[in-house]
One Martini backbone bead per residue (centre of mass of N, CA, C, O) as a GRO file, in nm:
protein
  310
    1MET     BB    1 -24.616   9.525  20.259
    2SER     BB    2 -24.359   9.443  20.122
    3GLY     BB    3 -24.079   9.500  19.927
    4LEU     BB    4 -23.810   9.373  19.885
    5ARG     BB    5 -23.668   9.188  19.608
    6ILE     BB    6 -23.455   8.893  19.609
    7SER     BB    7 -23.304   8.709  19.400
    8ILE     BB    8 -23.240   8.361  19.381
    9THR     BB    9 -23.011   8.143  19.297
   10GLY     BB   10 -23.205   7.922  19.261
   11VAL     BB   11 -23.352   7.638  19.448
   12LEU     BB   12 -23.485   7.567  19.753
   13ALA     BB   13 -23.515   7.248  19.922
   14LEU     BB   14 -23.630   7.116  20.184
   15SER     BB   15 -23.557   6.809  20.315
   16ALA     BB   16 -23.841   6.772  20.486
   17VAL     BB   17 -23.963   6.844  20.202
   18THR     BB   18 -24.135   6.770  19.943
   19ALA     BB   19 -24.214   6.784  19.641
   20CYS     BB   20 -24.418   6.926  19.431
   21GLY     BB   21 -24.767   6.841  19.387
   22ALA     BB   22 -25.052   6.722  19.312
   23THR     BB   23 -25.360   6.822  19.472
   24SER     BB   24 -25.614   6.835  19.671
   25ASP     BB   25 -25.861   7.057  19.806
   26LYS     BB   26 -25.900   6.851  20.019
   27PRO     BB   27 -25.887   6.803  20.334
   28GLY     BB   28 -25.739   6.636  20.568
   29ALA     BB   29 -25.715   6.514  20.881
   30ALA     BB   30 -25.581   6.770  21.004
   31ALA     BB   31 -25.820   6.962  20.907
   32ALA     BB   32 -26.076   6.849  21.044
   33LYS     BB   33 -26.029   6.990  21.329
   34SER     BB   34 -26.022   7.307  21.181
   35SER     BB   35 -26.227   7.359  20.938
   36ASN     BB   36 -26.460   7.488  21.144
   37GLU     BB   37 -26.303   7.738  21.277
   38PHE     BB   38 -26.247   7.894  21.020
   39ASN     BB   39 -26.400   8.199  20.906
   40ALA     BB   40 -26.415   8.327  20.592
   41ASP     BB   41 -26.652   8.522  20.606
   42SER     BB   42 -26.540   8.691  20.834
   43ALA     BB   43 -26.277   8.769  20.698
   44MET     BB   44 -26.409   8.922  20.464
   45SER     BB   45 -26.553   9.129  20.646
   46TYR     BB   46 -26.286   9.249  20.757
   47ILE     BB   47 -26.185   9.356  20.492
   48LYS     BB   48 -26.424   9.539  20.419
   49GLN     BB   49 -26.400   9.724  20.666
   50GLN     BB   50 -26.121   9.838  20.609
   51VAL     BB   51 -26.181   9.955  20.331
   52ALA     BB   52 -26.409  10.145  20.435
   53PHE     BB   53 -26.213  10.335  20.594
   54GLY     BB   54 -25.961  10.324  20.425
   55PRO     BB   55 -25.660  10.422  20.411
   56ARG     BB   56 -25.403  10.310  20.657
   57ILE     BB   57 -25.252  10.580  20.727
   58PRO     BB   58 -25.049  10.714  20.920
   59GLY     BB   59 -25.241  10.977  21.082
   60SER     BB   60 -25.514  10.901  20.998
   61ALA     BB   61 -25.847  10.857  21.034
   62ALA     BB   62 -25.850  10.564  20.932
   63SER     BB   63 -25.642  10.460  21.130
   64THR     BB   64 -25.790  10.521  21.391
   65LYS     BB   65 -26.046  10.355  21.330
   66THR     BB   66 -25.906  10.084  21.284
   67GLY     BB   67 -25.761  10.054  21.553
   68ASP     BB   68 -26.016  10.065  21.727
   69TRP     BB   69 -26.152   9.819  21.595
   70ILE     BB   70 -25.940   9.606  21.660
   71VAL     BB   71 -25.952   9.638  21.965
   72ALA     BB   72 -26.254   9.575  21.997
   73ARG     BB   73 -26.242   9.290  21.882
   74LEU     BB   74 -26.024   9.172  22.083
   75LYS     BB   75 -26.186   9.226  22.351
   76LYS     BB   76 -26.389   8.981  22.268
   77THR     BB   77 -26.144   8.745  22.274
   78ALA     BB   78 -25.915   8.821  22.437
   79ASP     BB   79 -25.755   8.850  22.742
   80THR     BB   80 -25.548   9.066  22.621
   81VAL     BB   81 -25.485   9.425  22.548
   82VAL     BB   82 -25.211   9.593  22.392
   83GLU     BB   83 -25.052   9.912  22.353
   84GLN     BB   84 -24.827  10.072  22.125
   85ARG     BB   85 -24.721  10.412  22.166
   86TRP     BB   86 -24.569  10.640  21.927
   87THR     BB   87 -24.311  10.853  21.795
   88HIS     BB   88 -24.191  10.884  21.469
   89THR     BB   89 -23.883  10.959  21.323
   90LEU     BB   90 -23.798  11.056  21.033
   91ALA     BB   91 -23.550  11.108  20.805
   92ASN     BB   92 -23.673  11.418  20.759
   93GLY     BB   93 -23.785  11.487  21.076
   94LYS     BB   94 -24.049  11.392  21.084
   95THR     BB   95 -24.369  11.296  21.228
   96ILE     BB   96 -24.536  10.988  21.344
   97PRO     BB   97 -24.784  10.794  21.440
   98MET     BB   98 -24.783  10.494  21.646
   99ARG     BB   99 -24.942  10.145  21.642
  100ASN     BB  100 -24.954   9.875  21.843
  101ILE     BB  101 -25.111   9.544  21.862
  102PHE     BB  102 -25.158   9.324  22.162
  103ALA     BB  103 -25.270   8.993  22.180
  104ARG     BB  104 -25.377   8.761  22.449
  105PHE     BB  105 -25.344   8.413  22.520
  106LYS     BB  106 -25.252   8.307  22.795
  107PRO     BB  107 -25.037   8.519  22.941
  108ASN     BB  108 -24.902   8.301  23.163
  109ALA     BB  109 -24.780   8.135  22.958
  110LYS     BB  110 -24.478   8.014  22.858
  111ASP     BB  111 -24.582   7.883  22.613
  112ARG     BB  112 -24.549   8.031  22.279
  113VAL     BB  113 -24.719   8.203  22.009
  114LEU     BB  114 -24.644   8.407  21.717
  115TYR     BB  115 -24.841   8.653  21.554
  116VAL     BB  116 -24.812   8.847  21.243
  117THR     BB  117 -24.912   9.182  21.130
  118HIS     BB  118 -25.008   9.436  20.913
  119TRP     BB  119 -25.229   9.750  20.919
  120ASP     BB  120 -25.109   9.915  20.709
  121THR     BB  121 -25.076  10.150  20.441
  122ARG     BB  122 -24.958  10.270  20.173
  123PRO     BB  123 -24.949  10.598  20.064
  124VAL     BB  124 -24.853  10.479  19.775
  125ALA     BB  125 -24.890  10.369  19.424
  126ASP     BB  126 -24.574  10.314  19.301
  127SER     BB  127 -24.662  10.043  19.102
  128ASP     BB  128 -24.833  10.163  18.905
  129PRO     BB  129 -24.883  10.161  18.562
  130ASP     BB  130 -24.987  10.451  18.625
  131PRO     BB  131 -24.829  10.742  18.686
  132ALA     BB  132 -25.086  10.904  18.796
  133ASN     BB  133 -25.114  10.686  19.057
  134ARG     BB  134 -24.829  10.705  19.233
  135THR     BB  135 -24.967  10.928  19.458
  136LYS     BB  136 -25.180  10.728  19.551
  137PRO     BB  137 -25.391  10.570  19.734
  138PHE     BB  138 -25.499  10.246  19.872
  139ASP     BB  139 -25.680   9.977  19.993
  140GLY     BB  140 -25.541   9.703  20.086
  141ALA     BB  141 -25.686   9.417  20.079
  142ASN     BB  142 -25.417   9.242  20.091
  143ASP     BB  143 -25.214   9.475  20.179
  144GLY     BB  144 -25.316   9.416  20.517
  145ALA     BB  145 -25.619   9.313  20.547
  146SER     BB  146 -25.575   9.000  20.536
  147GLY     BB  147 -25.400   8.965  20.791
  148VAL     BB  148 -25.598   9.087  20.989
  149ALA     BB  149 -25.835   8.898  20.929
  150LEU     BB  150 -25.698   8.640  21.009
  151GLN     BB  151 -25.638   8.714  21.311
  152LEU     BB  152 -25.932   8.771  21.391
  153ALA     BB  153 -26.035   8.482  21.317
  154VAL     BB  154 -25.848   8.336  21.510
  155ALA     BB  155 -25.959   8.472  21.764
  156ASP     BB  156 -26.239   8.350  21.738
  157ALA     BB  157 -26.145   8.053  21.764
  158LEU     BB  158 -26.005   8.090  22.051
  159LYS     BB  159 -26.261   8.167  22.201
  160LYS     BB  160 -26.414   7.894  22.155
  161LEU     BB  161 -26.109   7.745  22.157
  162PRO     BB  162 -25.872   7.724  22.353
  163PRO     BB  163 -25.552   7.706  22.390
  164ASN     BB  164 -25.276   7.525  22.521
  165THR     BB  165 -25.121   7.773  22.452
  166GLY     BB  166 -24.977   8.054  22.408
  167VAL     BB  167 -25.108   8.354  22.239
  168ASP     BB  168 -24.985   8.595  21.997
  169LEU     BB  169 -25.119   8.906  21.855
  170LEU     BB  170 -24.960   9.106  21.608
  171PHE     BB  171 -25.007   9.458  21.520
  172VAL     BB  172 -24.839   9.643  21.287
  173ASP     BB  173 -24.692   9.944  21.214
  174GLY     BB  174 -24.522  10.092  20.944
  175GLU     BB  175 -24.422   9.896  20.713
  176ASP     BB  176 -24.511  10.089  20.433
  177TRP     BB  177 -24.405  10.387  20.427
  178GLY     BB  178 -24.141  10.388  20.271
  179THR     BB  179 -23.836  10.253  20.167
  180PHE     BB  180 -23.662   9.955  20.018
  181THR     BB  181 -23.449  10.140  19.823
  182PRO     BB  182 -23.371  10.177  20.072
  183ASP     BB  183 -23.418  10.117  20.412
  184VAL     BB  184 -23.675  10.358  20.488
  185ASP     BB  185 -23.928  10.377  20.693
  186VAL     BB  186 -23.953  10.064  20.772
  187LEU     BB  187 -24.061   9.841  20.994
  188ILE     BB  188 -24.144  10.004  21.251
  189GLY     BB  189 -24.316   9.826  21.444
  190ALA     BB  190 -24.130   9.575  21.453
  191SER     BB  191 -23.882   9.724  21.562
  192TYR     BB  192 -24.013   9.821  21.822
  193PHE     BB  193 -24.086   9.546  21.936
  194ALA     BB  194 -23.793   9.431  21.937
  195GLN     BB  195 -23.718   9.671  22.157
  196HIS     BB  196 -24.023   9.598  22.313
  197LEU     BB  197 -24.065   9.354  22.478
  198PRO     BB  198 -24.261   9.211  22.715
  199ASN     BB  199 -23.981   9.065  22.787
  200ALA     BB  200 -23.655   8.968  22.820
  201ASP     BB  201 -23.754   8.638  22.780
  202TYR     BB  202 -23.888   8.651  22.500
  203LYS     BB  203 -23.965   8.308  22.363
  204PRO     BB  204 -24.107   8.175  22.134
  205LEU     BB  205 -24.139   7.883  21.982
  206PHE     BB  206 -24.291   8.046  21.748
  207GLY     BB  207 -24.334   8.226  21.428
  208VAL     BB  208 -24.580   8.420  21.223
  209LEU     BB  209 -24.603   8.587  20.920
  210TRP     BB  210 -24.885   8.758  20.771
  211ASP     BB  211 -24.878   8.822  20.407
  212MET     BB  212 -25.060   8.833  20.146
  213ILE     BB  213 -25.308   8.576  20.177
  214GLY     BB  214 -25.572   8.656  19.967
  215ASP     BB  215 -25.502   8.567  19.701
  216ALA     BB  216 -25.676   8.415  19.450
  217ASP     BB  217 -25.376   8.346  19.344
  218LEU     BB  218 -25.236   8.103  19.524
  219ASN     BB  219 -24.868   8.139  19.606
  220ILE     BB  220 -24.664   7.986  19.854
  221TYR     BB  221 -24.350   8.044  19.927
  222GLN     BB  222 -24.049   8.011  20.054
  223GLU     BB  223 -23.864   8.216  20.253
  224GLU     BB  224 -23.531   8.274  20.279
  225ASN     BB  225 -23.494   8.395  20.563
  226SER     BB  226 -23.658   8.172  20.698
  227ALA     BB  227 -23.491   7.922  20.603
  228ARG     BB  228 -23.236   8.020  20.760
  229ALA     BB  229 -23.348   8.094  21.059
  230ALA     BB  230 -23.626   7.873  21.050
  231PRO     BB  231 -23.656   7.573  20.920
  232GLU     BB  232 -23.849   7.424  21.124
  233VAL     BB  233 -24.090   7.614  21.071
  234VAL     BB  234 -24.124   7.571  20.776
  235GLN     BB  235 -24.170   7.266  20.796
  236LYS     BB  236 -24.419   7.280  20.974
  237VAL     BB  237 -24.604   7.441  20.783
  238TRP     BB  238 -24.570   7.281  20.513
  239GLY     BB  239 -24.636   7.005  20.631
  240LEU     BB  240 -24.922   7.071  20.725
  241ALA     BB  241 -25.034   7.163  20.453
  242LYS     BB  242 -24.998   6.890  20.322
  243ASP     BB  243 -25.176   6.725  20.522
  244MET     BB  244 -25.430   6.923  20.436
  245GLY     BB  245 -25.412   6.958  20.105
  246TYR     BB  246 -25.211   7.244  20.043
  247GLU     BB  247 -24.958   7.212  19.844
  248LYS     BB  248 -25.050   7.385  19.598
  249TYR     BB  249 -25.006   7.662  19.784
  250PHE     BB  250 -24.767   7.530  19.952
  251ILE     BB  251 -24.461   7.570  19.825
  252PRO     BB  252 -24.160   7.364  19.858
  253GLU     BB  253 -23.999   7.654  19.793
  254ALA     BB  254 -23.703   7.853  19.792
  255LYS     BB  255 -23.648   8.194  19.618
  256GLU     BB  256 -23.679   8.443  19.834
  257ALA     BB  257 -23.589   8.756  19.967
  258ILE     BB  258 -23.768   8.944  20.224
  259THR     BB  259 -23.861   9.254  20.328
  260ASP     BB  260 -23.990   9.217  20.657
  261ASP     BB  261 -24.119   9.191  20.980
  262HIS     BB  262 -23.928   8.944  21.056
  263VAL     BB  263 -23.641   9.061  21.058
  264PRO     BB  264 -23.623   9.214  21.337
  265LEU     BB  265 -23.710   8.954  21.495
  266ILE     BB  266 -23.474   8.779  21.421
  267LYS     BB  267 -23.257   8.977  21.536
  268ALA     BB  268 -23.399   8.931  21.834
  269GLY     BB  269 -23.429   8.590  21.837
  270LEU     BB  270 -23.670   8.505  21.668
  271ARG     BB  271 -23.864   8.225  21.542
  272ILE     BB  272 -23.951   8.357  21.234
  273ILE     BB  273 -24.186   8.360  20.965
  274ASP     BB  274 -24.284   8.402  20.618
  275VAL     BB  275 -24.619   8.430  20.497
  276ILE     BB  276 -24.616   8.482  20.139
  277ASP     BB  277 -24.760   8.637  19.841
  278ILE     BB  278 -24.556   8.801  19.621
  279ASP     BB  279 -24.722   8.717  19.353
  280TYR     BB  280 -24.874   9.029  19.316
  281PRO     BB  281 -24.989   9.235  19.076
  282ALA     BB  282 -25.126   9.463  19.292
  283HIS     BB  283 -24.877   9.564  19.414
  284HIS     BB  284 -24.882   9.888  19.485
  285THR     BB  285 -25.184   9.940  19.377
  286LEU     BB  286 -25.510  10.025  19.284
  287GLY     BB  287 -25.577   9.700  19.246
  288ASP     BB  288 -25.597   9.657  19.566
  289THR     BB  289 -25.882   9.483  19.585
  290ILE     BB  290 -26.145   9.284  19.683
  291ASP     BB  291 -26.148   9.112  19.405
  292LYS     BB  292 -25.846   8.982  19.472
  293VAL     BB  293 -26.001   8.835  19.695
  294SER     BB  294 -26.053   8.518  19.871
  295ALA     BB  295 -26.214   8.284  20.062
  296LYS     BB  296 -26.041   8.042  19.986
  297SER     BB  297 -25.766   8.157  20.071
  298MET     BB  298 -25.844   8.223  20.362
  299LYS     BB  299 -25.910   7.930  20.437
  300ILE     BB  300 -25.642   7.795  20.387
  301VAL     BB  301 -25.468   7.973  20.578
  302GLY     BB  302 -25.653   7.959  20.827
  303ASP     BB  303 -25.634   7.657  20.878
  304VAL     BB  304 -25.331   7.657  20.932
  305ALA     BB  305 -25.323   7.865  21.161
  306VAL     BB  306 -25.500   7.696  21.357
  307ALA     BB  307 -25.354   7.418  21.350
  308LEU     BB  308 -25.082   7.525  21.479
  309LEU     BB  309 -25.251   7.563  21.771
  310ARG     BB  310 -25.334   7.233  21.817
   0.00000   0.00000   0.00000
């Protein structure tokens, strides 16, 4: 996931979204159409598979195996799968291999929606409470694997019932490699994609970045960069979540700006927002393990992700 957290003084509440209140966990009418489409059990199995490969650090054997596995899964569901491979030169002059994976449904459709997630894991658990662990890699069950699992499960749903519009699923590499204070050697794959778009006039109707969305204690606030750059997309997502009975988890308040993969895409002119549960105690620690992720959270966010495409 993402690194830098900048606290915002005060709390923004978007005018088109009402204040947060207690809601039922039962999905409403909007969810009924897609509640059977997103398979949370499959999503959990995809998380487990990634963790089994090991930390997905760029250049590692686990990264190669995971990337190959993601491509193989997508070739069973998407209409086309394209890879962007390049060598990134780090600030210290060393190089690392990078690999973005781009799956498309209805690739010839003009109207498109873009979903994004990162599939790498941070090389070190530099936020671990134990200093002895801060040079060790970690599982990344939520930070990395949950977003990948969500998009793979969305792809499964789109295979069974194709979307009416074009859908692009982007899996970016190198989000979490370097340092976020300052921003050095981070958001590598998203930055590369922003500079190498599928075509010169690539302008999806909207886009969503899914990051750290499997937290068993799910609390997704509106991200400040998103609220500023694409408020109508934020309203669309949080409004739909409310209609689906998920307002308890999609909290209609914007309170932090987060450096994440949506930032270079916003700068490239794409109207994309970040859906992220940043308040994750195991963030960048050895504690980011499969027991911190729940099928319930995957189901909640997955239902919203699929419903947005219907």
